[in-house]
C-alpha positions as CSV (number, residue, x, y, z in Angstrom):
1,M,-3.3,15.8,9.0
2,T,-3.2,17.7,12.3
3,T,-6.4,17.4,13.9
4,P,-6.5,14.0,15.0
5,L,-4.0,14.6,18.0
6,C,-4.0,15.8,21.3
7,W,-1.1,18.0,21.3
8,D,-0.7,18.4,25.0
9,H,0.8,14.9,24.8
10,I,3.5,15.7,22.0
11,D,6.8,16.5,23.5
12,I,8.6,14.7,20.4
13,A,7.9,14.5,17.0
14,A,9.1,13.9,13.4
15,E,7.8,14.9,10.1
16,L,9.0,12.5,7.1
17,G,9.0,13.8,3.5
18,A,8.2,17.5,4.6
19,G,8.6,18.9,1.1
20,T,8.1,22.5,0.8
21,G,6.8,22.6,4.6
22,V,3.1,23.3,4.1
23,I,2.2,20.7,6.7
24,T,5.3,21.5,8.8
25,K,3.8,25.1,9.6
26,E,0.6,23.5,10.8
27,I,2.6,20.7,13.1
28,V,4.8,23.7,14.3
29,R,1.6,25.8,14.9
30,N,0.4,23.4,17.0
31,L,3.2,21.9,19.0
32,K,3.9,23.3,22.3
33,P,6.4,25.9,22.5
34,D,9.2,23.4,24.1
35,S,8.5,20.4,22.2
36,E,11.0,19.3,19.7
37,L,10.4,18.7,15.8
38,Y,12.8,16.8,13.6
39,I,12.0,17.5,9.7
40,F,13.1,14.8,7.1
41,E,13.3,15.3,3.5
42,K,15.3,13.8,0.8
43,D,15.8,16.5,-1.9
44,E,18.5,18.7,-1.0
45,E,17.0,21.8,-2.4
46,M,13.7,21.6,-0.3
47,R,16.1,21.0,2.8
48,K,18.2,24.0,2.4
49,K,14.5,25.8,2.1
50,L,13.4,24.0,5.3
51,R,16.4,25.0,7.5
52,F,15.8,28.6,6.4
53,H,12.0,28.7,7.4
54,F,12.4,26.3,10.3
55,S,15.5,27.0,12.1
56,R,14.6,26.2,15.2
57,N,14.0,22.6,14.3
58,T,16.6,19.9,12.9
59,V,16.3,18.8,9.4
60,C,17.6,15.6,8.5
61,E,17.8,13.5,4.9
62,D,16.8,10.2,5.5
63,A,13.5,8.8,6.9
64,R,15.1,5.2,7.0
65,H,17.6,6.0,9.7
66,I,15.3,8.2,11.9
67,L,16.8,7.3,15.4
68,T,20.3,7.5,14.2
69,S,19.7,11.3,12.7
70,I,18.0,12.7,15.7
71,G,20.4,10.8,18.3
72,K,17.6,9.2,20.1
73,E,16.5,5.9,21.4
74,E,13.8,3.5,20.2
75,G,10.5,4.5,21.6
76,T,11.0,8.1,22.0
77,L,8.9,10.0,19.6
78,D,5.3,10.8,20.4
79,A,4.2,11.5,17.1
80,I,5.4,11.1,13.1
81,F,3.9,12.7,10.3
82,S,4.5,11.3,7.0
83,G,3.8,12.7,3.4
84,L,6.1,10.1,2.3
85,P,5.2,8.7,-1.3
86,F,5.0,5.0,-0.1
87,A,3.2,3.9,-3.5
88,N,6.5,5.1,-5.4
89,F,8.6,3.0,-3.4
90,T,9.6,-0.6,-3.5
91,R,8.1,-3.1,-1.1
92,E,11.5,-3.3,0.6
93,L,11.9,0.4,1.2
94,Q,8.3,0.9,2.5
95,T,8.8,-2.2,5.2
96,E,12.4,-0.4,5.9
97,I,11.0,2.9,6.5
98,V,7.6,2.0,8.2
99,E,9.9,-0.5,10.7
100,E,11.9,2.4,11.4
101,I,9.0,4.5,12.3
102,Y,7.5,1.7,14.8
103,R,10.7,1.3,16.6
104,S,11.3,5.3,16.9
105,L,7.6,5.5,18.3
106,R,7.0,5.1,22.0
107,P,3.9,2.7,23.0
108,G,0.7,4.6,22.1
109,G,2.5,7.1,19.9
110,V,0.9,7.9,16.4
111,L,1.7,8.1,13.0
112,V,-0.2,10.1,10.6
113,A,0.3,9.4,7.0
114,F,-1.2,11.5,4.1
115,Q,-1.5,9.1,0.9
116,Y,-3.5,8.9,-2.1
117,S,-4.5,5.2,-2.4
118,T,-5.4,2.6,0.4
119,Q,-2.4,1.0,-0.6
120,M,-0.5,0.9,2.3
121,K,-3.6,-0.5,4.7
122,R,-2.3,-3.9,5.0
123,T,1.1,-2.9,5.7
124,F,0.3,-0.6,8.4
125,K,-2.2,-2.7,10.0
126,E,0.4,-5.8,10.1
127,I,2.6,-3.7,12.5
128,F,0.3,-1.0,14.5
129,R,-2.2,-1.7,17.2
130,T,-4.8,0.5,15.7
131,V,-5.2,1.9,11.8
132,E,-8.1,4.5,11.0
133,I,-8.3,5.7,7.8
134,A,-10.1,8.9,6.9
135,F,-10.8,10.3,3.3
136,V,-10.1,13.8,2.3
137,P,-12.5,14.4,-0.7
138,K,-11.8,18.0,-0.5
139,N,-7.7,17.7,-1.0
140,F,-6.9,17.7,-4.7
141,P,-6.4,15.1,-6.0
142,P,-8.8,13.4,-3.0
143,A,-6.4,11.5,-0.3
144,F,-6.4,9.2,2.5
145,V,-5.3,10.1,6.1
146,Y,-4.2,7.2,8.1
147,T,-4.0,7.2,11.6
148,C,-2.1,4.7,13.2
149,E,-1.2,4.0,16.8
150,K,1.5,1.8,18.3
């Protein structure tokens, strides 16, 4: 999820659905030292652990309110990484989150989303300028990584 990006151009990013922080570690490792990362996780216990392990970063709760949570204006973020399980969400919630992601990204900003199906392909194509999908067969279970540019 972290390889398709030019990290030199990422000053502010967010990760949605950080879970245990496995991908968060890679994001932090790749970011420039002065870059900002906002970490979103709905589960309270996981948020506590993320705050402990990534104390330099701001940990937030709700991906439906990215801009409000981080106190930034529309079009601010350079990249958003998502491990959110969109397949488990209602269509309305999917749309709400994808629209918030789009509002949060600057022109040319990138969404990188990890999914176990191609269910979100049409939704992403409706809103983003470009959508590329890579299949990752070595992941267990095999997964798809969407790279979407605003």
